[in-house]
N, C-alpha and C positions, 0 to 999 in steps of 0.2 A: 801235243801238239800248240795245244793252248801258249804252253810257255814260250816253245819256239818264237812266237808270234809275238807275243808280248816282249819276249829280250830283244826280236829285231827292230821293234818300234822304238824299243829304252835306245839303245844303240844311235836309231833316224834321228830323234830328238837329243841326244847328244851332241852326234855330229853338225846338225845345224846350228846347234848354240858355236859352236867349234867357227865354223865356218862363215857366222856371221860375224867372228869376232874379229878373222881375218883379213873378212872383206872391212869390216869399221878401220880396223888400223891400219890398213893400206890407203883406206882412203884420208887417213888421218895421215898418212906419210906422204901420199901425193899434195897436200894443202900443205904442208910440211919445206917439202922440197919448192912448190911454187910462192908463195908468201912468207912464208916464214913462220907459222900461227895454223892452228888450226882451223880447218871448216868452219863457218858458223853455224852448221845444220846439221853437224857432228850425231849426235845426240837423236834430233829426228833419224834421217838416213839410216842411223841402227836399226829405232823400233820400226819406220817402215820394213826394210830387209826382213828385219825379225818377225811383223807378222804377217808378212807374204807367205816364209818358209811354214810357219806354223797353221795358217793357213791351209797349206798343200798336205804336211802333215795329217792332221788332223782325217785330212779328204782320204791319203793313203789306209789312216788305219780304219776307218769306215769302209773303204768301196774293195780297198784292197792291203789285208791283213797281211797275206802271205808274200808281198813283196818283200827285195832285197831290201832290204836297209843303208843301203851304202850309194845308191842311185841318186836319190833325192837329195841327198847334202852336197853330192860332187857337183851335180847342177846347177843346186844354189851358190855355190864356190865361182865356179867357174861365170854364172851371170855376173853374182858380184863381182870380179872382180873386174870383167867386163865391163860393168858397168865405172866403176873406178877411171878404168884408163878410157873410154870413151870421154867422161866429164874431163878428165886431167888435159884430154885432147880439146875439146872446147864446151865448156861451161853451160854454153848455151842449150847444149844436148841434152839437159840433164833430168828436165821435164815431159819431153819425148823419151826419151830411156825409160821415166819411170812407168809411164805410163802403158809400153810395150813389158815391161816387166810384170805388172797387176796382170793386164790383157794376156802373158806368156800363165799365169796363175790359175787368169777363169779356165782359160783352153786346158791346163789340166787337170782341172776337175773335172771338168764337161765329159772329156775321156775317159776321166773315171767315173761316172756315172753311169755314161753311154755306151763305152765299149767293156762288159763287165770280164769276157771269158775273150782275151787277145787274139787265141785262136781264131772264132767266129773270121780275123779277119783275112788266113789266108783265105778263104773259098773267094776275095774279093784282091789278091791280086796282079791278075792284069786289069781288073776299074784302076786301079794302083798308080800302075805303070802306065795305065796312059791319060791317066791328071797328070804322075808328073809331067811327062814328057809333054804336057799339054802349057803345063806350068810356068818350064825351061823355056816354050815358044811365045808368051807374052808380053817380055821386052820389046819383043821383035815385031808389034804391033801399030801400024801408025797411028798418032793420038791417042797416046796408051805406053807405052815404052819410053825409055831418050833412056840416054846418055850420059855417062858422069864420070869426069878423071877418067876416059877414056876408056869402060868397061859397058855394055852396053846390060846392066842389070835391073835397073829400074821402069818399073809401072806406076803410073797415077792414078788414081779413081775420082773425084773429083779434088776435091782436099785431101785426102790422103794417099802420102805416097810411101812403098814398100816395092820388097825387091820377091814376085813371085820365086826363086829360086831355093828360099830357104826354107817356104812349104814344100817344093817336088822334093827337098834332100825326103825329105820323113816321109811322101809318101816311095817314092824310090826305094826306100830302105826294106817299109811293108811289103813290097813284094820283093829283093832280094831273099828277105827275110821266109817268107811264105814258101817261096821257089824250093829254096835250099831246105825247106823240113821235106817236102815232097820229093825231092832231085840230091838229099844228101848219099845214100850211100850207093847213088848210080855212076855221079859226079867222083866217091871216093876210086873208081873201079877202073885202071886203067886199059885199055882195047884197042886205041891207037899209039900207032909211035911216031913223033914229028921229030930226024935229027937226033938229039938226046933226051928228048923228052918223052912220057910218055902217059898220055892224056885220057881221058874217058870221052867215049861216043860223041860224036860233031852235034847229033840230035839233041843228047842232053843239057852240052855246056853252051852250044849255040844260041839258045833265046836269051842264058844270059848272058854272053858276051855283046848281042845284040843292042839290048838295052842299056848295059854296061856302056858301052863304045856310045850308041846314038848319044846319052845321058852326056859323058866327060866331050864326045865331037860336038854338042851345041853348045855348051859352057866354054869350053876353048874359043871358040868361036865369036862367043859376046866377049870377050879374054880375060873373062873371071875365071884367075888361075887357084884362086886361093878356093873357092866352091870344087874345084877341081879334082885338087890333092885329098881335100877332106870324104870327096865322095869316094877317090881311088882306094885312101888306106882303109877306108871301111869297109868297101867290100869286098877288097881282099885278106880283111881281118875278117869277114863274114866266112869268106868261103873257107880260111885256115879250121876255124871254130868250125865247120863244118862236119870238114874232111877230115884232117886233122897232117893231110898230105902236106909238108914241106915244103913239096916242088913248085905248088901256087906263091909259096912267099917268094920260094927262088925265079922264079919268072919277074912274079908281081917289081919285087925291087929292079931286077934286070928293063921292064917295062919301063919304070919309075926313074929311071938314069936315064937314059933314053928321051926319057918328056919332056925329064927335067933339064938338060942339055938344048933340048928343041925352042923351049922358053925362054932359057937365056938368051938365046942366040936370033929369037924374032919380035921380040918385044921390051922393046925398050925402058917401060914400067920396072919390067921386071926384074934388068938387068939392072937400073937403076937399086934397085931393096936389096938386091945382094953386094952391089956395090958397100952401098950403108951398113948392111951389116957386118960384110969384111971390116970395115974404117968407119965407125960410129963417130968418131973425132975428131974425122975432115970436117975443115972448118968450113969447104963447098957447100955440107949436108948440116951444118950448125945453124949459117947464116940463113 
């Protein structure tokens, strides 16, 4: 067991270094593409990202030695590439994005210290469900929530502006995980036929669908379709992993197709994004 722990942590460290190299390379390429020169702060950026991920690695080594060695490097890579894209679009967002990166690492370490047994969260799954739904509703509170770029997903508390939905996703995923752990066997057994589909008892599937549908409905009403798609996909994958039933994937992809067509037909900004994706070199979009 000790050898397995040591191997996982060595793999994790090596992948972290690789993730930082890829992120720094992307940052350099973004600078070359914009100004034909490397960013002046590329070395500092490299040191910052590496220091943050090493701090997270040391926390995992200390508080979660049995953790999977791939998750932290993958999260670090996605975070780094996200930073590069944000800064490329608006260099003024570099400082706020760096602050959020650091706060994210601090929060990650704090969770490792406080939640020593992740399975303990299962007992509070419905609490996390209500927290998640409540956070999704925060942007509708007068004086706190506001609309920006066509989506009402923002909240402002004093000088701090944030998206409550980002925290809501975590709470909802914890609920889904806890519910699926308790009911995975019941959800894998088919007892009712609806057309060509065999589904489990509604009393077991119902609460899950109500929570998922309610969260998606709020996000669609907010016109936050990116997060809706993310939550939809995560939910679908979690159900499939828990039950190993391909019928859920088939049903899910069918619902996705219907929802995608509805979003394209109903929201102009969604249709424009699809059009840009299909024809990115159109002068109308480049200008």
